[in-house]
C-alpha positions in Angstrom: 64.2 36.9 132.0 65.7 37.7 129.8 68.3 33.4 125.5 68.8 33.5 122.1 66.8 31.8 119.5 68.0 31.5 115.7 65.8 30.6 112.8 66.7 29.7 109.3 65.3 28.3 106.3 65.9 25.2 104.6 65.8 27.4 101.4 69.1 28.8 101.3 69.3 32.5 101.5 72.7 33.7 101.7 74.5 37.1 103.9 75.2 39.0 100.7 73.2 40.5 98.2 74.3 38.4 95.1 73.3 34.7 96.7 69.8 36.3 98.6 68.6 36.7 94.6 69.9 33.4 93.8 68.0 32.0 96.5 65.1 33.3 95.1 65.4 30.6 92.5 66.2 27.5 94.8 63.5 25.0 95.4 61.5 25.3 98.9 61.5 22.5 100.8 58.5 21.1 102.9 60.0 22.2 106.0 61.3 25.5 107.7 63.9 24.8 109.7 64.4 26.8 113.0 68.3 27.2 114.6 67.3 27.6 118.2 70.1 29.3 120.1 69.6 29.5 124.1 71.9 28.4 127.1 71.3 24.6 127.4 74.6 24.8 129.5 76.4 26.9 132.3 74.6 28.7 134.8 71.6 29.3 133.0 70.8 26.3 131.5 67.5 26.6 133.5 66.5 29.1 131.3 67.2 28.1 127.9 65.7 24.1 129.3 62.5 26.4 130.2 62.6 28.2 126.6 63.0 24.9 124.6 60.0 23.6 125.9 57.9 26.5 125.3 59.4 26.5 121.8 58.4 22.6 121.4 54.7 23.5 122.5 54.6 26.5 119.9 55.9 24.0 117.2 53.4 22.1 118.1 50.3 24.2 118.3 51.6 25.8 114.8 51.7 22.3 113.4 48.6 21.2 114.6 47.1 24.2 112.5 49.2 23.2 109.6 52.1 24.9 109.7 53.3 27.8 107.8 52.4 28.6 104.2 51.5 24.9 104.1 55.0 23.5 105.3 56.3 22.1 108.9 57.9 23.7 111.8 61.2 22.1 112.9 63.7 22.7 115.4 67.7 22.6 115.9 68.4 23.7 119.3 72.0 25.7 119.5 73.7 26.0 122.6 74.5 29.7 123.8 75.7 29.3 127.0 74.1 32.2 128.1 77.4 33.9 127.4 77.6 36.9 125.3 80.9 36.1 123.1 79.7 32.4 122.3 76.1 33.6 121.6 77.6 36.2 118.9 79.7 33.3 117.9 77.1 31.1 117.4 74.7 33.5 115.6 77.4 34.8 113.3 78.1 31.3 112.2 74.6 30.4 111.6 74.0 33.6 109.4 77.2 33.5 107.6 77.5 29.3 107.5 73.7 28.2 107.5 72.3 31.6 105.5 69.6 32.6 108.1 67.7 35.3 107.0 66.0 35.9 110.3 67.4 35.6 114.1 64.9 34.8 116.8 65.9 35.8 120.3 64.9 34.1 123.5 68.0 35.5 125.3 69.3 37.4 128.4 69.9 41.3 127.7 74.0 40.8 127.7 74.1 38.4 125.1 70.9 40.1 122.8 73.4 43.0 122.9 76.4 41.0 121.2 73.9 39.5 119.3 72.2 42.7 118.2 75.4 44.4 117.1 75.7 41.3 114.7 72.4 41.8 113.3 73.2 45.3 112.7 76.5 44.9 110.8 75.1 42.0 108.6 71.8 43.3 108.5 70.3 40.4 109.6 66.9 41.1 111.2 66.9 40.3 115.1 63.3 39.4 116.3 63.8 39.1 120.5 61.4 37.9 122.3 63.5 37.7 125.5 66.1 41.0 126.2 64.4 43.7 128.2 67.3 46.3 128.2 66.4 49.8 127.1 70.0 50.2 126.3 69.8 48.1 123.1 66.8 49.6 122.0 68.5 53.0 122.4 71.6 52.2 119.7 68.9 53.2 117.0 69.2 50.1 115.6 67.6 49.5 112.0 67.4 45.1 112.4 66.6 44.8 115.9 62.9 44.4 116.8 61.9 43.3 120.6 58.3 42.1 121.5 59.2 42.2 124.8 58.4 44.9 127.3 61.9 46.7 127.9 63.0 47.9 131.5 61.7 51.7 130.9 58.0 49.5 130.9 59.2 47.8 134.2 59.9 50.2 135.7 57.1 52.3 134.9 54.7 49.3 136.0 56.8 48.8 139.3 56.3 52.9 140.4 52.6 52.5 139.4 52.2 49.2 141.1 54.2 51.0 144.1 51.8 53.6 144.1 48.9 51.5 143.8 50.1 49.5 147.8 50.7 52.7 149.0 48.0 54.7 148.4 46.5 53.8 152.1 49.7 54.1 153.6 51.2 57.9 153.2 52.3 57.5 149.5 55.4 56.8 147.9 57.3 59.4 150.1 55.8 58.0 153.5 58.0 54.7 152.3 61.7 53.6 152.9 62.6 51.9 149.6 65.3 50.2 149.0 67.0 48.7 145.8 68.7 45.4 145.1 69.8 44.0 141.7 72.5 41.8 140.1 75.1 43.8 138.3 74.7 42.6 135.0 73.3 45.4 132.4 70.2 43.8 133.0 69.9 44.4 136.3 71.8 47.4 136.5 69.6 48.9 133.8 66.0 48.2 135.6 67.6 49.3 139.0 68.6 52.8 137.3 65.3 53.5 135.5 63.3 52.8 138.4 65.8 54.8 140.7 65.2 57.9 138.5 60.8 56.9 138.4 61.2 57.4 142.5 62.9 60.3 142.6 60.3 61.8 140.0 58.0 61.2 142.8 59.9 62.9 145.4 60.9 59.0 146.4 64.5 58.8 147.1 65.4 55.0 147.9 67.2 54.7 151.0 69.3 52.1 149.9 70.9 51.2 146.6 73.1 47.2 146.9 74.2 45.5 144.0 75.8 42.0 143.9 77.1 39.6 141.6 74.9 36.9 140.1 77.5 34.3 140.8 77.3 34.7 144.1 75.6 32.1 146.1 75.9 33.5 149.6 74.1 36.4 149.9 74.0 37.4 153.7 76.4 40.4 153.7 74.4 41.6 150.9 70.8 41.2 152.8 72.4 42.5 156.2 73.0 46.0 153.9 69.8 45.9 153.1 68.2 44.9 156.4 70.0 48.3 157.7 68.5 50.4 155.7 65.1 49.6 157.9 63.1 49.6 154.3 60.1 48.3 154.1 59.8 48.2 150.7 62.6 46.0 148.5 62.2 46.3 144.8 65.1 43.3 144.0 66.2 42.2 140.2 67.1 38.9 139.7 67.6 35.7 138.5 66.5 32.7 140.1 69.3 31.2 141.3 70.3 34.2 143.3 66.7 35.0 144.4 66.8 31.8 146.1 69.9 32.5 148.2 68.7 36.2 148.8 65.8 34.8 149.9 66.9 32.1 152.7 69.4 35.0 154.0 66.3 37.3 154.2 65.1 34.2 156.4 68.1 33.8 158.4 67.8 37.4 159.3 64.2 37.4 159.7 64.2 40.5 157.6 60.5 40.5 155.9 59.7 43.7 153.7 57.1 43.7 150.8 59.0 42.6 148.4 59.0 43.5 144.4 60.5 42.0 142.0 62.0 42.3 138.5 62.9 39.4 135.9 62.0 35.7 135.6 63.7 35.1 139.4 60.9 36.2 141.9 58.3 34.7 139.9 59.7 31.7 138.8 57.2 28.6 139.7 59.7 26.8 141.3 60.7 28.8 143.7 58.3 27.5 147.0 60.4 23.9 146.1 63.4 26.1 146.7 62.7 28.4 149.4 60.2 28.3 152.7 57.0 28.9 150.7 55.5 30.1 154.3 58.3 32.9 154.0 57.6 33.7 150.2 53.7 34.6 151.6 55.3 36.8 154.4 56.9 39.2 151.8 53.7 39.2 149.9 56.3 38.0 147.4 55.3 40.2 144.1 56.9 39.9 140.3 56.7 42.7 137.6 56.3 40.5 134.6 55.1 40.2 130.8 53.7 36.3 131.3 51.0 34.9 133.8 49.8 31.9 133.1 46.3 32.6 134.1 45.7 34.9 131.1 43.1 33.4 128.6 45.8 34.3 125.5 48.0 31.5 126.8 45.7 29.0 127.6 47.2 26.1 125.0 50.4 26.6 126.6 49.5 26.3 130.7 47.1 23.2 129.2 49.8 21.5 127.2 52.7 22.2 129.8 50.4 20.8 132.7 49.8 17.1 130.7 53.4 17.8 129.7 54.9 18.4 133.0 52.7 18.6 135.5 53.6 22.3 136.4 53.0 25.7 135.5 55.2 27.0 133.2 57.8 30.1 134.2 58.0 33.0 132.5 61.0 32.2 130.3 58.9 29.5 128.9 55.9 32.0 128.0 58.1 34.4 126.6 59.3 31.9 123.9 56.1 30.1 123.2 55.2 33.9 122.4 57.9 34.3 120.4 57.4 31.2 118.1 53.6 32.5 118.5 54.7 36.0 116.8 56.9 34.5 114.6 54.6 32.4 112.9 52.7 35.8 111.4 55.8 37.0 110.6 56.7 34.0 108.2 53.1 33.5 107.3 53.1 37.6 105.9 56.8 36.7 104.4 55.7 33.9 102.3 52.7 35.3 101.1 54.7 37.9 99.2 57.7 35.2 98.4 58.3 31.4 98.5 61.9 32.7 99.5 61.5 35.5 101.2 65.0 37.8 102.0 66.3 39.6 104.8 64.6 43.2 103.5 61.2 40.9 103.0 61.8 39.8 106.6 62.6 43.4 108.0 59.8 45.0 105.6 57.2 42.4 107.5 58.4 43.6 111.0 58.4 47.4 109.9 54.5 47.1 109.3 53.8 44.6 111.8 50.5 46.1 114.1 48.9 43.2 115.9 46.0 43.9 118.5 46.2 42.8 122.3 43.8 40.1 120.9 46.1 39.0 118.3 49.2 37.9 120.7 50.2 35.8 123.4 51.9 38.4 125.1 50.2 41.1 127.7 49.6 43.6 125.1 49.6 44.8 121.4 52.9 44.9 118.9 54.0 47.5 117.2 57.5 48.5 116.8 58.7 52.1 116.2 61.6 53.0 114.7 64.4 51.6 116.9 62.3 48.9 117.4 60.6 48.9 120.6 57.2 47.1 120.9 55.2 50.2 121.7 52.7 47.8 122.3 53.8 45.3 124.8 52.5 45.8 128.5 53.9 44.5 132.1 52.2 43.3 134.9 52.4 42.1 138.4 51.7 38.8 139.6 51.8 37.8 143.4 52.5 34.5 145.2 49.0 34.1 146.9 47.5 31.6 149.8 51.0 30.2 151.3 53.0 30.7 147.8 50.9 27.9 146.8 49.9 29.7 143.8 50.7 33.2 141.4 47.8 35.2 140.2 47.9 38.1 138.3 47.0 41.5 140.7 47.8 44.6 138.1 47.1 46.7 136.1 43.1 46.5 136.9 42.2 45.8 133.9 43.4 42.1 133.7 43.7 41.6 137.1 42.4 38.2 138.4 42.7 39.4 142.0 44.0 42.4 144.5 47.3 43.0 145.8 48.1 42.1 149.3 48.0 45.6 151.4 51.2 46.8 152.5 50.6 46.8 156.3 
């Protein structure tokens, strides 16, 4: 979960101040054109395809409601391949050659990291709906804004959830907890923060295992984890490596209680790719930023079922949510100017303050000085009834069902 969407307007706005001022006098077209930078090809193509579907449904909803300041929204998909160098190159092209005054990101953290560097250098607002890495936020950028939960939010929620399910089993200190994660900045960051949180609680992990996400034979990796005799496994991974890992676990008959991080463990396609009964045995849960059973995404869930006869994934949800929030950003910018500048858009982002009932994410939206959304909230979903469906089980305030017991 975590893909780069790049927004531009048909009205030409330049990277540099002189052209930016000149753009103020240019005529405004009837359509706001949005280039979408996302991995349509390569190993992460499934994320980009999901993101594209979420964006299309959001655009449909926005245009049905009258568009933005009387203008329709249009899309132009650009392929980032999920690669940091490609994402940066495409973003630079869109900013310098197409004069995009704003970038909406729906990419993994590694690609977003390079995009954020260019955003800061060119003083172009980067509004990210996908990346969760706290490392980007810790750079103290002025032009990067992330509506997404951070990896610190994930760590806090993961440990709170672990505490809740171990209350009747001796608490965290009595458990054997192993950490497993793919070795990208996103996976390593999540594992590092969870490790620190657990150690604060006096619960040192019995295992700490990483792997390259390109690996598809995870049997040796899972053997290492199994040898720790862990009864709880916290696992940060993407769909492809999670599928490979679950198959290895089934082969080893290794069945700890699994708490996942990211889109992989909670992907709605998982029961079609791995034995659903085995998923059920693991009581597979997932720290997430989206759940299809939330009332605030009812339009998305209904339209997605109609179009694809399926439940939207987390990546569908996050790209949809980013576009919905973007509608508010653009409306406020266009209310002040017919041709908003980069500084205008940055100011709107700085002042943005949306309550939980105004967003499509499980929380509110308000940015601190580093562009961190202090209103973002993570949730936990869990596969239920033979992995036939996922349900929100944590936190209690929004839970639809109770989590499975540890024993």
